[in-house]
Each structure stands twice: as C-alpha cells, then as structure tokens.
C-alpha positions, 0 to 999 in steps of 0.5 A, spaced: 132 804 757 138 809 758 143 804 760 141 800 754 143 806 750 149 807 753 151 800 752 150 801 745 154 807 744 160 804 748 160 798 743 159 803 737 165 807 740 169 801 741 168 799 734 169 806 731 176 806 735 178 799 732 176 801 725 180 808 725 186 804 728 186 798 723 185 803 717 190 808 720 195 802 720 194 800 713 194 807 710 201 808 714 203 801 711 201 804 704 205 810 704 211 807 707 211 802 701 210 808 696 216 812 699 220 806 699 222 807 691 226 813 694 230 808 698 232 804 691 236 810 688 241 814 691 239 822 692 245 824 688 244 819 682 241 822 676 234 819 674 229 820 669 227 827 672 234 829 674 237 827 681 233 829 688 239 832 691 239 838 686 232 839 687 232 839 694 238 844 693 234 848 688 228 848 693 232 850 699 234 856 695 227 859 693 
C-alpha cells in the first residue's frame, strides 16, 4: 500500500512541477510583452507623462 501512495505522490509532484514551469514561463512572456512598450520610445524622448530619463534622475536624487 505504501508503494502505491509513493507512486501517486511522485506523479502528483511531477505534475505540480510541470504546472509551475508552464505558468512561470507564460508569466515571464506576459511581463516581457508589457515592458516591450518601453523599447518603442527612447528614454529622453518626452511622452504623455514626461520622459523616463528625467524621472530616473529625480528618483536617483531622492
């Protein structure tokens, strides 16, 4: 009986590991896609809310 539970636990553990790998990969892809918008606009080019270079400089001074 213990042997059966060990097999069930092992299969469940493999499934859980696979699920984490798939979801982790898909989350990384989504985050990369969201941040790709910053690649479209140079840091020193003014945008709707100002430019990112000025923001970084102000943040570094604070």
